[in-house]
KOLVOLO-940719 format. One record per residue (C-alpha): residue number from 1; residue in three letters; x, y, z. Coordinates in steps of 0.5 Angstrom, whole numbers, plus 2048, in hexadecimal, padded with zeros to 3 digits. Example, Ala and Ser with C-alpha at 12.3 -4.5 7.8 and 13.67 -1.06 7.14 Angstrom:
<atoms>
ATOM:1:Ala:819:7F7:810
ATOM:2:Ser:81B:7FE:80E
</atoms>
This chain:
<atoms>
ATOM:1:Met:7F5:7C6:83B
ATOM:2:Gln:7FB:7C4:83C
ATOM:3:Met:7FF:7CB:83B
ATOM:4:Lys:7FB:7CE:840
ATOM:5:Arg:7FD:7C9:844
ATOM:6:Glu:805:7C9:842
ATOM:7:Phe:804:7D1:843
ATOM:8:Ala:801:7D0:84A
ATOM:9:Gln:806:7CB:84C
ATOM:10:Gln:80C:7D0:84A
ATOM:11:Ala:808:7D6:84E
ATOM:12:Ile:808:7D2:855
ATOM:13:Trp:80F:7CF:855
ATOM:14:Gln:813:7D3:851
ATOM:15:Asn:810:7DA:851
ATOM:16:Ser:80F:7D9:859
ATOM:17:Pro:80F:7DF:85D
ATOM:18:Asp:813:7E1:862
ATOM:19:Asp:810:7DF:869
ATOM:20:Arg:812:7E6:86C
ATOM:21:Trp:80F:7EA:866
ATOM:22:Ala:808:7E6:867
ATOM:23:Leu:809:7E7:86F
ATOM:24:Val:809:7EF:86D
ATOM:25:Gly:803:7EE:869
ATOM:26:Leu:7FF:7EA:86E
ATOM:27:Val:801:7EF:873
ATOM:28:Leu:7FF:7F5:86F
ATOM:29:Ile:7F9:7F2:86D
ATOM:30:Val:7F7:7F0:875
ATOM:31:Ala:7FA:7F8:876
ATOM:32:Tyr:7F4:7FB:872
ATOM:33:Ala:7EF:7F6:875
ATOM:34:Gly:7F1:7F8:87D
ATOM:35:Leu:7F2:800:87B
ATOM:36:Ala:7EC:7FF:877
ATOM:37:Ile:7E7:7FC:87C
ATOM:38:Thr:7E9:800:882
ATOM:39:Gly:7E9:806:87F
ATOM:40:Trp:7F0:809:880
ATOM:41:His:7F3:80E:87B
ATOM:42:Trp:7F9:813:87A
ATOM:43:Ser:7F6:819:87A
ATOM:44:Trp:7FB:81B:875
ATOM:45:Leu:7F9:816:870
ATOM:46:Ile:7F2:817:870
ATOM:47:Ser:7F3:81F:86F
ATOM:48:Leu:7F7:81C:869
ATOM:49:Gln:7F1:818:867
ATOM:50:Glu:7EC:81E:867
ATOM:51:Ile:7F0:821:862
ATOM:52:Glu:7EC:820:85B
ATOM:53:Leu:7F3:81F:857
ATOM:54:Tyr:7F6:81A:85C
ATOM:55:Lys:7F0:817:85B
ATOM:56:Gln:7F1:816:854
ATOM:57:Leu:7F7:815:854
ATOM:58:Thr:7F6:80F:858
ATOM:59:Gly:7F1:80C:855
ATOM:60:Leu:7F4:80D:84F
ATOM:61:Thr:7FA:809:852
ATOM:62:Met:7F6:803:854
ATOM:63:Val:7F3:803:84D
ATOM:64:Leu:7F9:802:84A
ATOM:65:Leu:7FB:7FD:84F
ATOM:66:Phe:7F4:7F9:84D
ATOM:67:Ile:7F6:7F9:846
ATOM:68:Ala:7FD:7F8:847
ATOM:69:Gln:7FA:7F1:84B
ATOM:70:Trp:7F5:7EF:846
ATOM:71:Arg:7FC:7EE:841
ATOM:72:Leu:7FD:7E7:843
ATOM:73:Met:7F5:7E6:841
ATOM:74:Val:7F6:7E8:83A
ATOM:75:Ala:7FD:7E4:83A
ATOM:76:Arg:7FB:7DE:83C
ATOM:77:Ile:7F4:7DF:837
ATOM:78:Arg:7FA:7E0:831
ATOM:79:Ala:7FD:7D9:834
ATOM:80:Thr:804:7DE:833
ATOM:81:Thr:809:7D9:834
ATOM:82:Gly:80E:7DB:83B
ATOM:83:Arg:80A:7E2:83B
ATOM:84:Pro:805:7E0:840
ATOM:85:Val:80A:7DD:845
ATOM:86:Arg:80E:7E3:844
ATOM:87:Leu:808:7E8:845
ATOM:88:Leu:806:7E4:84C
ATOM:89:Gln:80C:7E7:850
ATOM:90:Ser:80A:7ED:84E
ATOM:91:His:802:7EB:84F
ATOM:92:Arg:805:7E9:857
ATOM:93:Asn:80A:7EE:858
ATOM:94:Trp:804:7F4:857
ATOM:95:Gly:7FE:7F0:859
ATOM:96:Val:803:7F0:860
ATOM:97:Leu:803:7F8:860
ATOM:98:Ala:7FC:7F9:85E
ATOM:99:Pro:7F9:7FA:865
ATOM:100:Leu:7FE:7FF:865
ATOM:101:Leu:7FC:803:860
ATOM:102:Leu:7F5:802:863
ATOM:103:Phe:7F6:804:869
ATOM:104:Phe:7F9:80B:866
ATOM:105:His:7F3:80B:862
ATOM:106:Ala:7EE:80A:867
ATOM:107:Ser:7F0:808:86F
ATOM:108:Asp:7E8:805:870
ATOM:109:Phe:7E3:800:86D
ATOM:110:Gly:7DE:807:86B
ATOM:111:His:7D7:805:86A
ATOM:112:Ala:7D3:801:866
ATOM:113:Tyr:7D6:7FF:85F
ATOM:114:Val:7DD:802:862
ATOM:115:Gln:7DD:7FE:867
ATOM:116:Leu:7DB:7F8:862
ATOM:117:Met:7E0:7FA:85E
ATOM:118:Ser:7E6:7FA:864
ATOM:119:Leu:7E4:7F3:867
ATOM:120:Ala:7E4:7F0:860
ATOM:121:Phe:7EB:7F3:85F
ATOM:122:Leu:7ED:7F0:865
ATOM:123:Val:7EA:7EA:864
ATOM:124:Leu:7EE:7E9:85E
ATOM:125:Leu:7F4:7EA:861
ATOM:126:Ser:7F3:7E6:866
ATOM:127:Leu:7F2:7E0:861
ATOM:128:Glu:7F9:7E1:85F
ATOM:129:Tyr:7FA:7DD:865
ATOM:130:Leu:7F6:7D8:864
ATOM:131:His:7FA:7D5:85D
ATOM:132:Arg:800:7D2:85F
ATOM:133:Pro:7FC:7CD:865
ATOM:134:Ile:7F6:7CB:860
ATOM:135:Tyr:7FA:7CA:85A
ATOM:136:Arg:7FF:7C5:85F
ATOM:137:Leu:7F8:7C1:85F
ATOM:138:Asn:7F9:7BF:858
ATOM:139:Gln:7F1:7C0:856
ATOM:140:Ser:7F1:7C4:850
ATOM:141:Trp:7E9:7C5:852
ATOM:142:Leu:7EB:7C8:857
ATOM:143:Thr:7F1:7CD:854
ATOM:144:Thr:7EC:7CF:84E
ATOM:145:Ser:7E7:7D0:854
ATOM:146:Trp:7EC:7D5:857
ATOM:147:Leu:7EE:7D8:851
ATOM:148:Val:7E7:7D9:84E
ATOM:149:Thr:7E6:7DC:855
ATOM:150:His:7EC:7E1:855
ATOM:151:Val:7EA:7E3:84E
ATOM:152:Ala:7E3:7E4:84F
ATOM:153:Leu:7E4:7E9:855
ATOM:154:Ala:7EA:7ED:851
ATOM:155:Ala:7E4:7EE:84C
ATOM:156:Met:7DF:7F0:851
ATOM:157:Leu:7E4:7F5:854
ATOM:158:Met:7E5:7F7:84D
ATOM:159:Leu:7DD:7F9:84B
ATOM:160:Leu:7DD:7FC:852
ATOM:161:Val:7E3:800:852
ATOM:162:Ser:7E0:802:84B
ATOM:163:Tyr:7DA:805:84E
ATOM:164:His:7DE:809:854
ATOM:165:Thr:7E1:80C:84F
ATOM:166:Phe:7DC:80E:84B
ATOM:167:Asn:7D8:810:852
ATOM:168:Ser:7DE:814:855
ATOM:169:Phe:7DF:818:84E
ATOM:170:Tyr:7D8:819:84C
ATOM:171:Tyr:7D5:81B:854
ATOM:172:Glu:7DC:820:855
</atoms>
């Protein structure tokens, strides 16, 4: 338990994200949600998104992003000294760019399970902005709840992405 607490302290204080970079991520999340809700589209992007190879390449890019994000959890489980702290900055940086990747892959929320997948992804990304304020409250149950929610959403997202990938290739 002590190692987890030390990791959390290092993650918050030594590896704090640049506030401007975090602001970029927040703006990207809000922009994607706003564009998807209003139904605003770029015609050139819609044309690209209708090309099967484009959909597959952007989808593969997103799957690779998800796999890369899971490296942090694997490193924490293995309790590799120092590695989780180094991976955390990469985890945060890729998380900031994730809404942009989602936008290029799909510029709207979709329907049914795809809509659930898009919303879960945006909630997962938005949840990161609660991490520092929750940690500062110094309540271990709250920090643990945040982490469990973050990982559970990520796991649910991986299941939805797998189902989406299967459906995309099976029905095309």
